[in-house]
N, CA, C and O atoms as a DFTB+ gen file, in Angstrom:
580 C
 N C O
     1  1     -30.766      14.658     -41.899
     2  2     -31.796      13.891     -42.577
     3  2     -33.016      14.772     -42.766
     4  3     -33.237      15.725     -42.019
     5  1     -33.785      14.445     -43.754
     6  2     -34.962      15.254     -44.052
     7  2     -36.226      14.662     -43.463
     8  3     -37.320      15.100     -43.816
     9  1     -36.119      13.695     -42.589
    10  2     -37.282      13.106     -41.954
    11  2     -37.787      11.873     -42.671
    12  3     -38.608      11.140     -42.119
    13  1     -37.325      11.619     -43.884
    14  2     -37.751      10.433     -44.637
    15  2     -36.772       9.304     -44.374
    16  3     -35.591       9.546     -44.123
    17  1     -37.247       8.099     -44.431
    18  2     -36.415       6.927     -44.216
    19  2     -35.599       6.633     -45.460
    20  3     -36.038       6.900     -46.578
    21  1     -34.420       6.087     -45.265
    22  2     -33.565       5.721     -46.383
    23  2     -34.034       4.424     -47.041
    24  3     -33.611       4.118     -48.156
    25  1     -34.883       3.667     -46.384
    26  2     -35.327       2.384     -46.876
    27  2     -36.736       2.538     -47.462
    28  3     -37.552       3.299     -46.940
    29  1     -37.006       1.829     -48.522
    30  2     -38.358       1.927     -49.101
    31  2     -39.401       1.399     -48.125
    32  3     -39.194       0.379     -47.467
    33  1     -40.464       2.069     -48.044
    34  2     -41.543       1.649     -47.162
    35  2     -41.323       2.103     -45.734
    36  3     -42.170       1.856     -44.877
    37  1     -40.195       2.766     -45.453
    38  2     -39.932       3.315     -44.136
    39  2     -39.557       2.290     -43.092
    40  3     -39.563       2.601     -41.901
    41  1     -39.233       1.078     -43.499
    42  2     -38.876       0.060     -42.525
    43  2     -37.437      -0.399     -42.752
    44  3     -36.889      -0.271     -43.847
    45  1     -36.863      -0.918     -41.719
    46  2     -35.509      -1.446     -41.811
    47  2     -35.526      -2.763     -42.563
    48  3     -36.552      -3.443     -42.597
    49  1     -34.385      -3.141     -43.176
    50  2     -34.353      -4.429     -43.858
    51  2     -34.466      -5.571     -42.861
    52  3     -34.300      -5.366     -41.659
    53  1     -34.741      -6.739     -43.339
    54  2     -34.911      -7.905     -42.482
    55  2     -33.600      -8.219     -41.761
    56  3     -32.526      -8.247     -42.362
    57  1     -33.721      -8.446     -40.499
    58  2     -32.577      -8.805     -39.682
    59  2     -32.449     -10.322     -39.674
    60  3     -33.458     -11.024     -39.751
    61  1     -31.214     -10.846     -39.581
    62  2     -31.080     -12.298     -39.499
    63  2     -31.710     -12.790     -38.207
    64  3     -31.600     -12.151     -37.160
    65  1     -32.358     -13.913     -38.297
    66  2     -33.050     -14.478     -37.144
    67  2     -32.032     -15.125     -36.209
    68  3     -31.100     -15.794     -36.654
    69  1     -32.227     -14.914     -34.896
    70  2     -31.373     -15.531     -33.889
    71  2     -31.826     -16.958     -33.678
    72  3     -33.021     -17.247     -33.728
    73  1     -30.880     -17.854     -33.443
    74  2     -31.223     -19.235     -33.197
    75  2     -31.740     -19.370     -31.771
    76  3     -31.205     -18.730     -30.865
    77  1     -32.752     -20.175     -31.553
    78  2     -33.212     -20.392     -30.180
    79  2     -32.144     -21.120     -29.379
    80  3     -31.217     -21.697     -29.948
    81  1     -32.274     -21.092     -28.064
    82  2     -31.257     -21.642     -27.165
    83  2     -30.925     -23.098     -27.463
    84  3     -29.765     -23.490     -27.337
    85  1     -31.882     -23.895     -27.846
    86  2     -31.633     -25.299     -28.086
    87  2     -30.849     -25.552     -29.364
    88  3     -30.383     -26.671     -29.576
    89  1     -30.691     -24.568     -30.208
    90  2     -30.059     -24.752     -31.493
    91  2     -28.536     -24.548     -31.456
    92  3     -27.848     -24.881     -32.421
    93  1     -28.014     -24.012     -30.366
    94  2     -26.568     -23.800     -30.282
    95  2     -25.857     -25.141     -30.224
    96  3     -26.433     -26.119     -29.747
    97  1     -24.601     -25.210     -30.705
    98  2     -23.882     -26.489     -30.625
    99  2     -23.665     -26.882     -29.166
   100  3     -23.450     -26.026     -28.308
   101  1     -23.719     -28.120     -28.909
   102  2     -23.570     -28.599     -27.542
   103  2     -22.141     -28.393     -27.065
   104  3     -21.204     -28.373     -27.864
   105  1     -21.986     -28.243     -25.762
   106  2     -20.665     -28.026     -25.179
   107  2     -19.770     -29.237     -25.399
   108  3     -18.546     -29.107     -25.440
   109  1     -20.371     -30.410     -25.541
   110  2     -19.579     -31.626     -25.749
   111  2     -18.909     -31.617     -27.114
   112  3     -17.899     -32.295     -27.305
   113  1     -19.450     -30.860     -28.073
   114  2     -18.870     -30.828     -29.401
   115  2     -17.620     -29.944     -29.461
   116  3     -16.810     -30.081     -30.377
   117  1     -17.459     -29.034     -28.483
   118  2     -16.285     -28.171     -28.480
   119  2     -15.091     -28.967     -27.974
   120  3     -15.235     -29.800     -27.078
   121  1     -13.903     -28.715     -28.545
   122  2     -12.736     -29.469     -28.078
   123  2     -12.351     -29.031     -26.665
   124  3     -12.457     -27.848     -26.341
   125  1     -11.909     -29.957     -25.824
   126  2     -11.478     -29.566     -24.477
   127  2     -10.227     -28.680     -24.562
   128  3      -9.550     -28.619     -25.589
   129  1      -9.953     -28.011     -23.466
   130  2      -8.858     -27.040     -23.412
   131  2      -7.517     -27.664     -23.790
   132  3      -6.691     -27.028     -24.443
   133  1      -7.311     -28.888     -23.382
   134  2      -6.015     -29.527     -23.654
   135  2      -5.792     -29.789     -25.136
   136  3      -4.650     -29.979     -25.553
   137  1      -6.859     -29.806     -25.951
   138  2      -6.696     -30.062     -27.370
   139  2      -6.344     -28.808     -28.155
   140  3      -5.964     -28.900     -29.322
   141  1      -6.464     -27.628     -27.531
   142  2      -6.074     -26.410     -28.234
   143  2      -4.567     -26.428     -28.460
   144  3      -3.838     -26.991     -27.642
   145  1      -4.082     -25.834     -29.536
   146  2      -2.633     -25.869     -29.789
   147  2      -1.871     -25.059     -28.738
   148  3      -2.326     -24.003     -28.298
   149  1      -0.723     -25.566     -28.352
   150  2       0.135     -24.893     -27.378
   151  2       0.748     -23.662     -28.033
   152  3       1.288     -23.742     -29.136
   153  1       0.662     -22.515     -27.343
   154  2       1.269     -21.301     -27.890
   155  2       2.766     -21.356     -27.678
   156  3       3.251     -21.731     -26.610
   157  1       3.471     -20.983     -28.695
   158  2       4.928     -20.975     -28.627
   159  2       5.407     -19.529     -28.555
   160  3       4.695     -18.607     -28.953
   161  1       6.595     -19.348     -28.053
   162  2       7.195     -18.023     -28.090
   163  2       7.226     -17.365     -26.717
   164  3       7.418     -18.015     -25.689
   165  1       7.034     -16.083     -26.741
   166  2       7.245     -15.239     -25.564
   167  2       6.322     -15.605     -24.400
   168  3       6.772     -15.685     -23.258
   169  1       5.032     -15.828     -24.681
   170  2       4.089     -16.072     -23.604
   171  2       4.396     -17.360     -22.855
   172  3       4.286     -17.400     -21.630
   173  1       4.781     -18.424     -23.576
   174  2       5.082     -19.665     -22.882
   175  2       6.387     -19.539     -22.102
   176  3       6.533     -20.150     -21.044
   177  1       7.339     -18.752     -22.611
   178  2       8.578     -18.524     -21.855
   179  2       8.296     -17.751     -20.581
   180  3       8.878     -18.038     -19.535
   181  1       7.388     -16.749     -20.665
   182  2       7.032     -15.979     -19.477
   183  2       6.347     -16.862     -18.444
   184  3       6.570     -16.704     -17.244
   185  1       5.511     -17.793     -18.906
   186  2       4.829     -18.689     -17.976
   187  2       5.845     -19.560     -17.252
   188  3       5.670     -19.853     -16.069
   189  1       6.900     -19.977     -17.937
   190  2       7.925     -20.790     -17.299
   191  2       8.749     -19.959     -16.325
   192  3       9.180     -20.469     -15.291
   193  1       8.973     -18.689     -16.640
   194  2       9.776     -17.835     -15.766
   195  2       8.999     -17.409     -14.528
   196  3       9.604     -17.146     -13.488
   197  1       7.684     -17.336     -14.613
   198  2       6.897     -16.863     -13.490
   199  2       6.798     -17.870     -12.363
   200  3       6.418     -17.506     -11.250
   201  1       7.123     -19.108     -12.615
   202  2       7.054     -20.124     -11.581
   203  2       8.356     -20.071     -10.799
   204  3       9.345     -20.703     -11.171
   205  1       8.346     -19.319      -9.723
   206  2       9.517     -19.202      -8.861
   207  2       9.075     -19.405      -7.424
   208  3       7.896     -19.271      -7.097
   209  1      10.020     -19.725      -6.586
   210  2       9.701     -19.880      -5.170
   211  2      10.039     -18.583      -4.450
   212  3      11.022     -17.919      -4.777
   213  1       9.236     -18.237      -3.489
   214  2       9.431     -17.028      -2.708
   215  2      10.093     -17.383      -1.384
   216  3       9.824     -18.442      -0.818
   217  1      10.963     -16.494      -0.886
   218  2      11.553     -16.763       0.425
   219  2      10.474     -16.657       1.512
   220  3       9.455     -15.989       1.336
   221  1      10.721     -17.315       2.605
   222  2       9.764     -17.305       3.701
   223  2       9.631     -15.891       4.268
   224  3      10.621     -15.170       4.392
   225  1       8.421     -15.508       4.605
   226  2       8.144     -14.195       5.172
   227  2       8.387     -14.271       6.676
   228  3       7.913     -15.200       7.331
   229  1       9.128     -13.294       7.238
   230  2       9.347     -13.343       8.689
   231  2       8.019     -13.156       9.431
   232  3       7.127     -12.445       8.968
   233  1       7.913     -13.797      10.569
   234  2       6.676     -13.731      11.329
   235  2       6.539     -12.444      12.111
   236  3       5.423     -12.057      12.457
   237  1       7.635     -11.771      12.400
   238  2       7.574     -10.519      13.143
   239  2       8.657      -9.577      12.648
   240  3       9.639      -9.998      12.036
   241  1       8.462      -8.316      12.918
   242  2       9.433      -7.291      12.535
   243  2       9.895      -6.588      13.792
   244  3       9.078      -6.191      14.622
   245  1      11.191      -6.433      13.937
   246  2      11.748      -5.743      15.080
   247  2      12.158      -4.346      14.659
   248  3      12.922      -4.174      13.709
   249  1      11.647      -3.340      15.372
   250  2      11.979      -1.950      15.090
   251  2      12.842      -1.441      16.233
   252  3      12.448      -1.502      17.397
   253  1      14.016      -0.942      15.893
   254  2      14.928      -0.418      16.891
   255  2      14.832       1.099      16.864
   256  3      15.108       1.728      15.842
   257  1      14.441       1.682      17.989
   258  2      14.329       3.134      18.092
   259  2      15.488       3.611      18.950
   260  3      15.656       3.188      20.094
   261  1      16.267       4.484      18.383
   262  2      17.427       4.995      19.103
   263  2      17.008       6.157      19.991
   264  3      16.251       7.030      19.568
   265  1      17.501       6.163      21.219
   266  2      17.235       7.298      22.109
   267  2      17.908       8.555      21.594
   268  3      17.512       9.665      21.950
   269  1      18.912       8.392      20.766
   270  2      19.634       9.535      20.240
   271  2      18.748      10.374      19.329
   272  3      18.773      11.602      19.401
   273  1      17.967       9.722      18.475
   274  2      17.086      10.486      17.596
   275  2      15.982      11.157      18.396
   276  3      15.508      12.228      18.019
   277  1      15.562      10.533      19.512
   278  2      14.593      11.188      20.387
   279  2      15.203      12.437      21.008
   280  3      14.513      13.444      21.175
   281  1      16.478      12.386      21.351
   282  2      17.156      13.561      21.898
   283  2      17.209      14.669      20.849
   284  3      17.063      15.846      21.180
   285  1      17.415      14.300      19.598
   286  2      17.429      15.299      18.532
   287  2      16.044      15.908      18.345
   288  3      15.925      17.105      18.086
   289  1      14.995      15.092      18.473
   290  2      13.632      15.622      18.357
   291  2      13.317      16.598      19.487
   292  3      12.707      17.645      19.265
   293  1      13.740      16.243      20.703
   294  2      13.506      17.156      21.833
   295  2      14.291      18.444      21.658
   296  3      13.781      19.524      21.958
   297  1      15.526      18.348      21.175
   298  2      16.334      19.551      20.956
   299  2      15.719      20.411      19.847
   300  3      15.776      21.639      19.916
   301  1      15.138      19.781      18.835
   302  2      14.497      20.557      17.776
   303  2      13.284      21.304      18.313
   304  3      13.060      22.464      17.968
   305  1      12.505      20.640      19.157
   306  2      11.343      21.301      19.746
   307  2      11.782      22.482      20.615
   308  3      11.176      23.553      20.562
   309  1      12.812      22.290      21.397
   310  2      13.330      23.367      22.239
   311  2      13.866      24.518      21.390
   312  3      13.710      25.683      21.756
   313  1      14.492      24.202      20.266
   314  2      15.007      25.248      19.386
   315  2      13.873      26.065      18.780
   316  3      13.974      27.288      18.679
   317  1      12.808      25.407      18.381
   318  2      11.654      26.136      17.820
   319  2      11.021      27.007      18.889
   320  3      10.648      28.147      18.610
   321  1      10.892      26.498      20.105
   322  2      10.349      27.316      21.203
   323  2      11.259      28.499      21.499
   324  3      10.786      29.592      21.812
   325  1      12.562      28.279      21.398
   326  2      13.524      29.363      21.611
   327  2      13.369      30.432      20.523
   328  3      13.487      31.626      20.800
   329  1      13.107      30.000      19.295
   330  2      12.889      30.955      18.202
   331  2      11.630      31.776      18.467
   332  3      11.627      32.988      18.251
   333  1      10.569      31.134      18.929
   334  2       9.287      31.820      19.106
   335  2       9.276      32.697      20.354
   336  3       8.855      33.852      20.289
   337  1       9.733      32.166      21.492
   338  2       9.543      32.854      22.761
   339  2      10.784      33.533      23.311
   340  3      10.656      34.409      24.167
   341  1      11.959      33.179      22.869
   342  2      13.185      33.745      23.436
   343  2      13.930      34.513      22.354
   344  3      13.313      35.228      21.564
   345  1      15.240      34.373      22.311
   346  2      16.042      35.042      21.292
   347  2      16.010      34.223      20.010
   348  3      16.510      33.098      19.986
   349  1      15.432      34.766      18.946
   350  2      15.373      34.001      17.696
   351  2      16.757      33.641      17.149
   352  3      16.919      32.587      16.534
   353  1      17.753      34.499      17.364
   354  2      19.090      34.217      16.855
   355  2      19.640      32.927      17.468
   356  3      20.184      32.081      16.758
   357  1      19.498      32.782      18.783
   358  2      19.984      31.566      19.437
   359  2      19.173      30.340      18.998
   360  3      19.725      29.253      18.829
   361  1      17.878      30.522      18.818
   362  2      17.042      29.418      18.382
   363  2      17.400      28.930      16.984
   364  3      17.410      27.726      16.728
   365  1      17.698      29.876      16.064
   366  2      18.054      29.489      14.695
   367  2      19.398      28.771      14.677
   368  3      19.563      27.768      13.982
   369  1      20.355      29.287      15.441
   370  2      21.676      28.631      15.485
   371  2      21.540      27.216      16.061
   372  3      22.139      26.272      15.547
   373  1      20.752      27.077      17.127
   374  2      20.548      25.748      17.718
   375  2      19.827      24.835      16.733
   376  3      20.134      23.645      16.662
   377  1      18.873      25.369      15.973
   378  2      18.140      24.575      15.002
   379  2      19.072      24.038      13.911
   380  3      18.908      22.908      13.451
   381  1      20.042      24.843      13.504
   382  2      21.018      24.387      12.512
   383  2      21.809      23.200      13.066
   384  3      22.050      22.221      12.360
   385  1      22.210      23.296      14.334
   386  2      22.947      22.183      14.938
   387  2      22.077      20.921      15.061
   388  3      22.580      19.807      14.910
   389  1      20.785      21.090      15.330
   390  2      19.891      19.938      15.426
   391  2      19.740      19.274      14.061
   392  3      19.737      18.048      13.955
   393  1      19.614      20.089      13.022
   394  2      19.499      19.519      11.669
   395  2      20.766      18.758      11.303
   396  3      20.697      17.683      10.708
   397  1      21.913      19.309      11.654
   398  2      23.173      18.588      11.424
   399  2      23.215      17.276      12.215
   400  3      23.699      16.258      11.722
   401  1      22.699      17.316      13.452
   402  2      22.674      16.105      14.277
   403  2      21.795      15.035      13.640
   404  3      22.177      13.866      13.597
   405  1      20.629      15.424      13.149
   406  2      19.745      14.446      12.499
   407  2      20.416      13.851      11.263
   408  3      20.265      12.662      10.983
   409  1      21.151      14.673      10.530
   410  2      21.879      14.163       9.372
   411  2      22.935      13.141       9.800
   412  3      23.107      12.110       9.149
   413  1      23.640      13.430      10.897
   414  2      24.635      12.472      11.399
   415  2      23.964      11.166      11.829
   416  3      24.480      10.084      11.551
   417  1      22.820      11.262      12.502
   418  2      22.111      10.051      12.929
   419  2      21.676       9.227      11.725
   420  3      21.800       8.002      11.729
   421  1      21.164       9.900      10.690
   422  2      20.700       9.178       9.493
   423  2      21.848       8.497       8.750
   424  3      21.638       7.489       8.076
   425  1      23.045       9.033       8.868
   426  2      24.209       8.450       8.194
   427  2      24.975       7.472       9.076
   428  3      26.031       6.977       8.682
   429  1      24.448       7.187      10.270
   430  2      25.069       6.191      11.127
   431  2      26.180       6.714      12.016
   432  3      26.858       5.925      12.674
   433  1      26.383       8.008      12.054
   434  2      27.427       8.593      12.919
   435  2      26.771       9.111      14.190
   436  3      26.565      10.313      14.360
   437  1      26.451       8.184      15.071
   438  2      25.666       8.525      16.258
   439  2      26.425       9.415      17.236
   440  3      25.839      10.330      17.814
   441  1      27.696       9.167      17.429
   442  2      28.461       9.962      18.391
   443  2      28.554      11.419      17.947
   444  3      28.413      12.327      18.766
   445  1      28.791      11.645      16.657
   446  2      28.840      13.021      16.148
   447  2      27.472      13.689      16.274
   448  3      27.381      14.882      16.566
   449  1      26.415      12.916      16.052
   450  2      25.065      13.448      16.219
   451  2      24.790      13.844      17.653
   452  3      24.190      14.888      17.910
   453  1      25.227      13.014      18.591
   454  2      25.044      13.355      20.005
   455  2      25.807      14.614      20.381
   456  3      25.324      15.417      21.179
   457  1      27.002      14.795      19.813
   458  2      27.758      16.028      20.081
   459  2      27.014      17.255      19.554
   460  3      26.992      18.298      20.209
   461  1      26.407      17.133      18.375
   462  2      25.646      18.257      17.806
   463  2      24.414      18.559      18.656
   464  3      24.068      19.725      18.850
   465  1      23.752      17.527      19.161
   466  2      22.588      17.736      20.034
   467  2      23.025      18.431      21.318
   468  3      22.332      19.323      21.808
   469  1      24.161      18.032      21.858
   470  2      24.676      18.660      23.084
   471  2      24.957      20.143      22.850
   472  3      24.623      20.974      23.695
   473  1      25.560      20.481      21.726
   474  2      25.840      21.884      21.397
   475  2      24.530      22.658      21.232
   476  3      24.410      23.782      21.719
   477  1      23.547      22.059      20.545
   478  2      22.254      22.727      20.354
   479  2      21.566      22.974      21.687
   480  3      20.968      24.031      21.887
   481  1      21.643      22.008      22.603
   482  2      21.021      22.198      23.924
   483  2      21.710      23.307      24.707
   484  3      21.043      24.072      25.402
   485  1      23.023      23.407      24.610
   486  2      23.753      24.478      25.299
   487  2      23.341      25.843      24.741
   488  3      23.108      26.779      25.505
   489  1      23.251      25.956      23.421
   490  2      22.851      27.224      22.806
   491  2      21.423      27.581      23.224
   492  3      21.141      28.740      23.528
   493  1      20.520      26.594      23.240
   494  2      19.152      26.857      23.693
   495  2      19.121      27.306      25.146
   496  3      18.376      28.223      25.494
   497  1      19.912      26.680      25.990
   498  2      19.970      27.052      27.398
   499  2      20.489      28.476      27.571
   500  3      19.963      29.229      28.391
   501  1      21.503      28.849      26.819
   502  2      22.032      30.217      26.883
   503  2      20.954      31.210      26.463
   504  3      20.810      32.263      27.083
   505  1      20.193      30.885      25.415
   506  2      19.112      31.768      24.973
   507  2      18.051      31.949      26.044
   508  3      17.589      33.068      26.266
   509  1      17.653      30.872      26.714
   510  2      16.645      30.962      27.773
   511  2      17.175      31.762      28.954
   512  3      16.450      32.588      29.508
   513  1      18.420      31.538      29.352
   514  2      19.010      32.269      30.474
   515  2      19.099      33.757      30.156
   516  3      18.793      34.592      31.007
   517  1      19.513      34.091      28.946
   518  2      19.614      35.506      28.579
   519  2      18.248      36.189      28.584
   520  3      18.135      37.323      29.050
   521  1      17.224      35.536      28.083
   522  2      15.870      36.118      28.116
   523  2      15.415      36.312      29.558
   524  3      14.821      37.336      29.893
   525  1      15.694      35.333      30.408
   526  2      15.302      35.448      31.816
   527  2      16.023      36.621      32.471
   528  3      15.402      37.385      33.209
   529  1      17.314      36.776      32.217
   530  2      18.069      37.902      32.781
   531  2      17.546      39.239      32.258
   532  3      17.420      40.191      33.027
   533  1      17.246      39.324      30.987
   534  2      16.732      40.575      30.424
   535  2      15.387      40.922      31.056
   536  3      15.136      42.084      31.377
   537  1      14.530      39.933      31.236
   538  2      13.223      40.200      31.857
   539  2      13.400      40.663      33.299
   540  3      12.719      41.596      33.723
   541  1      14.291      40.042      34.061
   542  2      14.540      40.438      35.446
   543  2      15.091      41.866      35.500
   544  3      14.670      42.655      36.346
   545  1      16.023      42.203      34.611
   546  2      16.606      43.548      34.595
   547  2      15.554      44.594      34.224
   548  3      15.504      45.660      34.838
   549  1      14.723      44.308      33.242
   550  2      13.686      45.265      32.836
   551  2      12.687      45.482      33.975
   552  3      12.293      46.616      34.248
   553  1      12.282      44.406      34.634
   554  2      11.349      44.558      35.770
   555  2      12.007      45.361      36.879
   556  3      11.360      46.222      37.474
   557  1      13.293      45.099      37.177
   558  2      13.988      45.835      38.244
   559  2      14.091      47.310      37.896
   560  3      13.924      48.153      38.777
   561  1      14.363      47.653      36.635
   562  2      14.479      49.062      36.243
   563  2      13.106      49.736      36.329
   564  3      13.007      50.878      36.780
   565  1      12.052      49.044      35.904
   566  2      10.708      49.626      35.951
   567  2      10.220      49.830      37.404
   568  3       9.534      50.812      37.689
   569  1      10.563      48.935      38.293
   570  2      10.129      49.059      39.697
   571  2      10.907      50.178      40.384
   572  3      10.337      50.913      41.190
   573  1      12.166      50.317      40.090
   574  2      12.987      51.336      40.764
   575  2      12.714      52.732      40.218
   576  3      13.082      53.714      40.864
   577  1      12.085      52.856      39.061
   578  2      11.860      54.186      38.496
   579  2      10.672      54.871      39.053
   580  3      10.369      55.999      38.663
């Protein structure tokens, strides 16, 4: 724009006057909600379908925790400790057996899972015993030298 108004005299055209509050039609003149025409079609069908009954909500929830999965968690922790502090090879092999055990537990084969946990614990125990023997032998060789 060049700074000049588009309207002659630089003023806007007359705006329509707003009616004062008392001039609006009274609420009594509007038809009540029930007099509006009923909508037909999809929306009224959806309204009919939405009226359904819900089953009763249980008042409490029972959670069953299997000791078997706790055994798998303990074996996994022992396997990780075996990887960090003992022979990593034994720890990794035991960890594989623990993962297999957790898979068996998740699929409902608890006895097979317990067997895998037992194997993982044996492998972890062998790893700890071997590290202990190696440490004892190294100390004995260093003291005798």
